[in-house]
N, C-alpha and C positions, 0 to 999 in steps of 0.2 A: 298768625298774629299780625297786628299792625305795628311795624317797628317804630319806637319812639324817636322823635327828632328833637335834639336838645342843642343848646348853645353853651359852649364852654365860657365860663365867666372870667378867666384869667386876664384877658385883654380889656376887661371892663371894671377892674377893681377900683377905679376912681369913682365909680357910682355905688351908691348903697344898694344892698340887695333889694330893698323895697322898690327903689326907682328902676333898677334893671329888670326886675320881674315884670313890672308893668310894661316896660318897653318890649321885652321878649314875647309877652302875650300879643302885643300889637304886631310884632314881626311875624307871628304865626307859629312859634315853637310850642312843643308839648312840655318842655321842661328845661332845666338847667343842669349842667355839670358844674358843681360848686367848687371853686378854687379856695384853698385854705389860706387866703390872704385878703387884704381889704377887710370889709366886714361881712364877707359872704359865708365863711365858715371858719371857726376858731377851734382848733383841736383841743386846747386846754379847757376852754369854756364848755365845750361839749361834754367833757368828762367830769367837771366839778360843779357846774351849775344845773340845778334840778330842772329848770324849765327851758334851758337853752335850745335843745334840739327840737322840742315841741314848738318853740317860737319860730324856728326856721321853717318848719313845715307849715305853720300858720301863714307866714309871709308868702310861701310858694302857693299854697292852696287858695289864698285870697285872689290870685290871678289865674287859678285853674291849672297850675303847673305842677309837674312832678320832678323827681330827681332820681337818676339811675347810677350815678358815680360821684365820688368825692375825689378831687385832685389835690395832691401835695407835691407838685413838681419841684418847688423851690427848696424845700427842706431836703427832699430826696437827693438833690444835686450835691448837697454837702456831706453825704455819707461817705463817698469815695474820693471826692475831689481833693486836690492839693489846695488847701484853703489859703486865700489871700484877701486883701482888703475889698475886692469886688464883691465877695460873698456877704459882706455886712449889709449891703443894700437890699438883699433879697431874703434875709433870714430874720425871724423874730428875735428880739433882744434876748429872750430866754435861751435861744440856741446859740446865738453869737457870743454872749457872755463877754469875756475879756479878749476874745479873738484868738486864743491859743489854738493852733490848728488841730492838735490831737484832741483837745476837749471839744472843739466844734464838731469834728467827725463823730465823736462819741455821743454828744447831745443830739445831733441830727439823727443818729441811729435810734436813740430812745424815743425821739419825737415821731419817727416813722412807726415804731411799735405802737405808740399812743394813737397814731392816726388810724390804725386797724381797729383799735378799741373804740375810738370815737365814731368811726364809720358804722361799726356794729350797733352802737347805741343809737345813732341817728336813724338807721334803716329799721331797727326794731321798733322805733316810735312812729313809723310811717302811718298815715291815716288809713283806715280800713278800706276806703274806696280805691286806694292805690295798690293794695296788696296783690290783687290778681295780675296787674301789669308787672310788678316787681318779681313775682313768682315766675311769670312767663320768660323774663330775661334769664333766670336760672342761676345767677350768681350776684354776689355783692362785690363791688369793684372800687378799689382806689387806684387812680392813674397817677403816674409820676415819672420822675427821673431817678437815676441811680448815682450820677456822677461817675468819674473815671480818673484813676491815678495815671493812666497811660495815654489819655487823649492828646496831651501835648506832644506825644511822640508819634502821632499818626503819620507824619512825614518827617523823619528824624535824620538830622545830621549834627554832629558826628554819628556814625552808625551805632546802633544799639548793641549792647553786649548780649551774648547768649542768655536766654532766660528772662530778660526784662519784661517782654510782653506776657509771657506765661506767668510771671510774678504778678502782673497787674490783674489778670483774670483770677488768680488765686486770692489776691487781696479782696477783690469784689466778692468772691464766694464766701470768704471768711467773714466779711462784714454783713452780708445780706442773708446768709442762711439763718442766723438767729432771729432776724427781723421777720423772715418768711415763716418761721416756726410760730411766731405770735400771730401772724395773719391766719395760719392754719387753726390755731386755738380759737380764734374769733370767727372762723368760717367766712373769711374775707379773702379775695384774690387781689394780687398786685399786678398791675398792667404797666410795664415799662414802655414808655414812648421811645421807639427806636429812632435815634436822632443823633446827629453829630454832637460831640462833647460827652456822649454817654458811653457806657461800656459796650453797648450794642448799637451800631449805626448803619449796618447793612446785613445781608444774609449771612455772610461768613462770620461776622462778630456775634450775631444773634445765636448762632449754633454754639459758639464757644461760651457765651454767657449762660446758656442753658446747661451746658456741661459743668460749668463752674459752680452752679448751685445744685448739682446732682439731679437735674430735671425736677426740681421741687414742684409739687403739684400746685402750689399757690403762685408760681411765677409764670407770667405770660406777657402778652404784648398789647400795648395800645397802638393800633395800626394807624399811622398817618402817612399817606402816600407822598405828600409834598416833600418829605425829607429823603425819599428815594429817587424821585424823578430827575432832579438836577445832578445827582451823583451817577446817573446811568446805571442804577440798580433796578432789577426786574421786580417791581412791587407786586404784580400779579402772581409771580412765582413765589414770592414771600407768603402770600395767602395760601397757596397750594401746600407749601412745605410745612407751615406752622398753623394749619387750619384749627387744630385742637388747642392752640395757645393764643388765639385771638380773643382777648377778654373785653376789648373795647375798641371803638373806631372813631378817629377824628376825620372830619371832612375839611381838608384844606388843599388848596390848589397852588400850583407853581408853574411858572413859565420859564422856559430856557430857550436860548437861541442856538440853532445848529451852526451858525456862522461864528468865527472867532470874534471875541470881544476884548475890550481893554482889561476886564477882570473876569476870570473864569470861575471854576468851582470854588476856589478859596475866597472869592469876593473882593479881593484887592483892598481890604480895609475901607471899603466904601459903604455908605449908609444904604439901607433898603430904599428903593425908589430912585436911586441914581441911575441915569440912563446908560452909564458906562458898564454896568453890570451885565454879565451874560446870563443871569437868572434872577428871578425875584418871585416872592409870594404874590398870589393874586386871589381875588374873590372866586369862590367855587364856580366853575363853568367858564372862567375867563383865562384859564391856563391850559396846560397840556395833559393833565391827568385824565385817564380813562375811567371815569366814575361809573359808567354803565358796566364796564368789565368788572370793576370792583364789586358792584352790587350783585352781579351774577355769581362771582366767586364766593361772596358771603352767603348766598343762598345755598350753594353747594356745600359749604362748610357748616351749614346749620347754625350760623351765628345768629343769636336771638337778641343781642343787646341793641342799644341805641346807636344812631348815627349822631355824632356830636360835632357841630360846626365850630371849628376854631378859626375865627375870622381874622385874617390879616391881609391887608392890601395898602401899601404906603401911599398910593395915589387915588384912593377912593374914600369918600366920607363913610364912616363906619356904620351908621344907622341905615343908610341906604344899602350898604353892602350886606349887613346882617339880614335885612328883609329880603333882598334879592337872593341871597344864598339859601334862605329857607324855601323860597318858591322853587329854586333850582333843584334842591334835594327832594322836595315833594314830588316832582315830576319823575324822579328815578324810582320811587318806592312803589313797586308793584308786588303783590303777594306771589309766592311760588305756586305753580300749577299743582293741583291735586290729582291730576290724571295725565296719562301719556297724550301727547298732542295729536297722535293719530288714532286714538281709541275710538273715535267716531266711525272709522271705517269698519272696525270689528262689530260695532253695535249695529251698523247697517246690514252687515252680512248675516247676523243672527236673526234680524227681522226678515 
């Protein structure tokens, strides 16, 4: 199969879907990973308005684009987080409500269940000409975050009491297993982006997250190597260990300096793009991530989904960057061999 190349719309939510779709076609993408904010995809409208999902497909197909995943990172963050005023800026009013933390957690969980239902409705309405490509991918995916009640304790002082970390993973499991059961009912998979601030942010915590949801068949990962590189986590090893749980892939690059810097892994409360940082996100191909190695590991894992460019680079104009990133990823995409590389020797001997 030819792997689809998509653009994640989360960083483009200031543009309408109509405008962004036209730009994405010009950049060279096959489709979009639709974020559930801006006007790109609205979970509630997808469920209650008869023509809403069909209308989204019309906007995409007008530019010859497909879609292979829906994102709801922002609401997912509020399922397990300790809610404060920051969350108001990222949540729909129907989820924020009056801002009561317990109720925000509860409404976020219900919205994630509805996201599974909305994704099912959206992909069931896909145009006939796109169905072979969707079937080749092999799964319907919602990407997102989970939040974490224990992330503020990732480097804790005073020392934590016994059981506090275990309690955080138990809290995650208790909140997310019922959500995942709805995903199962809708035949949709949830792909957690392993990422600082989430319940899973490296290999060790990803293992514990899987255990906390009893290895639920609908729980997997949205693999984004940029969040591993600067942490000094082996992202290729992650693909080996969780090959059957890679439900979606983001292409995002990161640069880090081997020399000491003014601000290290924790970022020093400096903005992205500040030259005093020891690491920063960069346009794909301009950082230090081994994307060739990733592509080959994905072939070995029989990953059939898209590569979705999540474009971030504080020092580059984004339209230039999105087009450049598309061309960079295109050069990586080669199909797997259907034969052993040395089969020609045996054929010659038979002749």
